[in-house]
N, CA and C of each residue as an Amber inpcrd file, in Angstrom:
protein
   243
   0.9230000  -1.2240000  -0.0820000  -0.2950000   0.2260000  -0.0300000
   1.2600000   1.2900000   0.1050000   0.7220000   2.0750000  -0.8350000
   1.1820000   3.3410000  -1.0380000   0.5800000   4.4870000   0.0670000
   1.3890000   4.7700000   1.1300000   0.6730000   5.9480000   2.1140000
   0.3320000   7.1160000   1.4570000  -0.8100000   7.4430000   1.9070000
  -1.4210000   8.6320000   1.5590000  -0.5600000  10.0550000   2.3580000
  -0.9530000  11.0400000   2.1480000  -0.4580000  11.9610000   3.1210000
  -1.2370000  11.7200000   4.5100000  -0.2630000  11.8060000   5.5780000
  -0.7780000  11.6500000   7.0930000  -0.5980000  10.1190000   7.5370000
  -0.7430000   9.2890000   6.5570000  -0.4960000   7.6210000   6.8630000
   0.7950000   7.1650000   7.3170000   1.1020000   6.3450000   8.0940000
   2.3180000   5.9500000   8.6060000   3.1630000   5.3600000   7.2860000
   4.5290000   5.4700000   7.3210000   5.0670000   4.8500000   6.3640000
   4.9940000   3.5270000   6.1150000   4.8180000   2.8600000   7.3220000
   4.5870000   1.5390000   7.3380000   3.4130000   1.0560000   7.8830000
   2.4650000   1.4380000   7.3050000   0.8180000   1.4180000   7.6280000
   0.6320000  -0.0620000   7.7460000   1.2340000  -0.9700000   7.1600000
   0.7720000  -2.2360000   7.1360000   1.1210000  -3.0190000   8.6120000
   2.4690000  -2.4490000   9.0950000   3.1400000  -3.1660000  10.3900000
   2.3520000  -2.4060000  11.4110000   1.8350000  -1.0290000  11.3560000
   0.9830000  -0.1470000  12.3950000  -0.2360000  -0.7110000  12.4350000
  -0.5450000  -1.0670000  11.4380000  -2.1910000  -1.9610000  11.5770000
  -2.0030000  -3.0950000  12.0820000  -0.9190000  -3.8960000  12.0550000
  -0.8780000  -5.1380000  12.7090000  -0.6630000  -5.1550000  14.0960000
   0.2750000  -3.8220000  14.5150000   0.5040000  -3.7460000  15.9730000
  -1.0510000  -3.1900000  16.4580000  -1.5900000  -2.3930000  15.7160000
  -2.7660000  -1.9920000  16.3490000  -3.8180000  -2.8490000  16.6770000
  -3.9750000  -3.9470000  15.8430000  -5.0000000  -5.1600000  16.1450000
  -4.4130000  -5.9510000  16.9680000  -3.1040000  -6.0000000  17.1060000
  -2.5620000  -6.8070000  18.3030000  -2.4620000  -6.1260000  19.5110000
  -2.6430000  -5.0300000  19.5510000  -2.5330000  -4.1460000  20.6640000
  -1.2220000  -4.0320000  21.1810000  -0.1060000  -3.7340000  20.3930000
   1.1320000  -3.9140000  20.9820000   1.6250000  -2.5480000  20.6570000
   0.7060000  -1.5010000  20.0330000   1.3390000  -0.1540000  19.7840000
   1.5050000   0.3790000  21.4070000   2.1540000   1.6470000  21.2890000
   2.3680000   2.3620000  22.6590000   0.8190000   3.3300000  22.6730000
   0.4270000   3.6100000  23.7260000  -0.8010000   4.1160000  23.8160000
  -0.9990000   5.2360000  23.2110000   0.0620000   6.1770000  22.9420000
   0.1900000   7.3450000  22.0870000  -0.2550000   7.1580000  20.4770000
   0.8690000   6.2940000  20.2060000   0.5610000   5.8860000  19.2130000
  -0.6280000   5.3680000  18.4260000  -1.2320000   4.3770000  19.3130000
  -2.4920000   3.7640000  19.0180000  -3.5520000   4.7660000  19.1050000
  -3.6440000   5.8570000  19.8820000  -4.5230000   6.9040000  19.9590000
  -4.4110000   7.9490000  18.3550000  -3.2650000   8.1030000  18.0910000
  -3.2490000   8.6900000  17.1570000  -3.5990000   7.9150000  15.6290000
  -3.2360000   6.7070000  15.7970000  -3.9540000   5.5750000  14.6160000
  -5.0660000   5.6100000  14.7460000  -5.8170000   5.4120000  15.7240000
  -7.1710000   5.5300000  15.7130000  -7.7600000   6.4230000  15.2260000
  -7.3340000   7.7860000  15.3650000  -7.7440000   9.0860000  15.2190000
  -7.6810000   9.1030000  13.5870000  -6.6050000   8.3430000  13.2400000
  -6.0840000   8.3010000  11.4940000  -7.0890000   7.6110000  10.7260000
  -7.3380000   6.4640000  11.4630000  -8.3300000   5.5160000  10.7260000
  -9.7790000   6.0870000  10.6160000 -10.1960000   6.8270000  11.6800000
 -11.4490000   7.3150000  11.3010000 -11.6650000   7.9850000  10.3350000
 -10.6020000   8.4780000   9.4220000 -10.7060000   9.5360000   8.5880000
 -10.2460000   9.1550000   7.2230000  -9.3060000   7.7360000   7.2600000
  -8.6930000   7.3880000   6.1620000  -8.9100000   6.0220000   6.0070000
  -9.6110000   5.6860000   4.7040000 -10.3920000   4.4170000   4.1550000
  -9.3000000   3.4800000   4.0350000  -7.9570000   3.8370000   3.5800000
  -7.0580000   2.9710000   3.1070000  -6.5340000   2.5140000   4.2700000
  -6.0810000   3.1890000   5.4720000  -5.5400000   2.6630000   6.5680000
  -6.7950000   1.8330000   7.4840000  -7.8410000   1.9620000   7.5440000
  -8.9320000   1.7060000   8.0430000  -9.0690000   0.2050000   7.2700000
  -9.0320000   0.2100000   6.2600000  -9.4120000  -1.3190000   5.4460000
  -7.8750000  -2.1310000   5.4120000  -6.9200000  -1.5080000   5.9290000
  -5.6130000  -2.3720000   6.0540000  -6.0290000  -2.6380000   7.5480000
  -6.6650000  -2.1600000   8.5500000  -6.9980000  -2.7500000   9.9190000
  -7.8900000  -3.8460000   9.5040000  -8.9570000  -3.4560000   8.7360000
 -10.0420000  -4.5800000   8.7290000  -9.3410000  -5.8350000   8.0400000
  -8.3730000  -5.8800000   7.0870000  -7.9940000  -6.9520000   6.3810000
  -6.8660000  -7.8060000   7.4520000  -6.3800000  -7.0430000   8.3750000
  -5.4070000  -7.4050000   9.2450000  -6.0690000  -8.2370000  10.5060000
  -7.0190000  -7.6310000  10.8110000  -8.0800000  -8.1780000  11.8670000
  -8.6510000  -9.4800000  11.3840000  -9.0150000  -9.7300000  10.0400000
  -9.5150000 -10.7410000   9.6760000  -8.6870000 -11.9370000   9.4970000
  -7.5300000 -11.5530000   8.7350000  -6.0750000 -12.3530000   9.0270000
  -5.8390000 -13.1080000  10.2910000  -5.6500000 -11.8920000  11.0940000
  -5.2350000 -12.5210000  12.4970000  -6.3840000 -13.5240000  13.2760000
  -7.7210000 -13.1650000  12.8950000  -8.5210000 -13.9380000  13.5550000
  -8.6540000 -15.4870000  12.4100000  -8.3270000 -15.2720000  11.1140000
  -8.4200000 -16.7670000  10.3830000  -7.3760000 -17.4890000  10.6550000
  -5.9080000 -16.9090000  11.1620000  -5.1080000 -17.8750000  11.7230000
  -5.1190000 -18.1010000  12.7620000  -5.9450000 -17.5290000  14.0140000
  -6.2740000 -18.2490000  15.2770000  -7.3360000 -19.4290000  14.9650000
  -8.2570000 -19.0560000  14.0560000  -9.2290000 -19.8470000  13.8590000
  -8.6610000 -21.1990000  13.2270000  -7.3960000 -21.0020000  12.8240000
  -6.9040000 -22.2820000  12.0140000  -6.3350000 -23.1500000  13.1890000
  -5.7570000 -22.4450000  14.2190000  -5.2840000 -23.1810000  15.1910000
  -6.1560000 -23.7720000  16.2790000  -7.4350000 -23.2770000  16.2500000
  -8.6130000 -23.8210000  17.1260000  -9.7940000 -22.5970000  17.3710000
 -10.7180000 -22.8380000  17.3210000 -11.9890000 -22.2540000  17.3910000
 -12.1680000 -21.2530000  18.5110000 -11.5510000 -22.2330000  19.6020000
 -12.0650000 -21.6660000  20.7680000 -10.8790000 -20.3670000  21.0580000
  -9.9280000 -20.5760000  20.6060000  -8.6530000 -19.2820000  20.9000000
  -9.1900000 -18.3070000  20.0380000  -9.6990000 -18.5670000  18.9190000
 -10.1600000 -17.3170000  17.8390000 -11.3090000 -16.8690000  18.6740000
 -12.0160000 -17.4810000  19.2090000 -13.0570000 -16.6390000  19.6740000
 -12.7770000 -15.9320000  20.9840000 -12.1030000 -16.6330000  21.6490000
 -11.2680000 -15.8240000  22.9990000 -10.6590000 -14.2310000  22.6430000
  -9.9830000 -14.6020000  21.6210000  -9.2750000 -13.2860000  21.1320000
 -10.1910000 -12.4370000  20.6310000 -10.9230000 -12.9320000  19.6530000
 -12.0710000 -11.8800000  19.1020000 -12.7560000 -11.0580000  20.2610000
 -13.3220000 -12.0260000  21.2870000 -13.8790000 -11.1510000  22.6670000
 -12.7700000 -10.0940000  23.1040000 -11.8140000 -10.4280000  23.6960000
 -10.8040000  -9.9650000  24.4600000 -10.3000000  -8.5770000  23.3710000
  -9.9760000  -8.8190000  22.1990000  -9.5930000  -7.7090000  21.3170000
 -10.1120000  -7.0920000  20.3510000 -11.2230000  -7.3040000  20.5530000
 -12.0100000  -6.6490000  19.2180000 -11.8780000  -5.2280000  19.2950000
 -11.4020000  -4.9230000  18.0610000 -11.2100000  -3.2090000  18.0200000
 -12.2820000  -2.5730000  17.3540000 -12.9810000  -1.6320000  17.8110000
 -14.1080000  -0.9490000  17.3080000 -13.6540000   0.3720000  16.9580000
 -14.0660000   0.9310000  15.9270000 -13.7360000   2.2380000  15.5330000
 -14.8960000   2.5490000  14.3040000 -15.1170000   3.6220000  14.1960000
 -16.1050000   4.6950000  13.2310000 -15.4720000   4.4150000  11.8610000
 -16.1110000   4.0740000  10.8600000 -15.6730000   3.7490000   9.7230000
 -15.7260000   5.2310000   9.0080000 -14.7360000   5.7780000   8.3590000
 -14.7740000   7.0510000   7.3800000 -15.8660000   7.3130000   7.0570000
 -16.4190000   8.5760000   7.0310000 -17.5840000   8.7440000   6.3560000
 -18.8100000   8.4170000   7.4020000 -18.7160000   7.8640000   8.4510000
 -19.9240000   7.4440000   9.3730000 -19.8150000   8.2330000  10.5320000
 -20.9600000   8.6270000  11.2310000 -20.6050000   9.1220000  12.3380000
 -20.6420000   8.4780000  13.7480000
């Protein structure tokens, strides 16, 4: 993905860290605000979340369900209030 203005240069890595909740609090807050108005980065987060859940699902349904319940990231999609 080529970064748009304001997107992190490593947006795929930031999206993964955001989904896995391994970003610093400040960087996570900044990225959450960013994805509320950037459809490209928001899509990267959605794709990353789906991939992580699929991989966990391959390991075992219970682990994936627990991960989803404990780590589901909610944000407002771009253009929606």
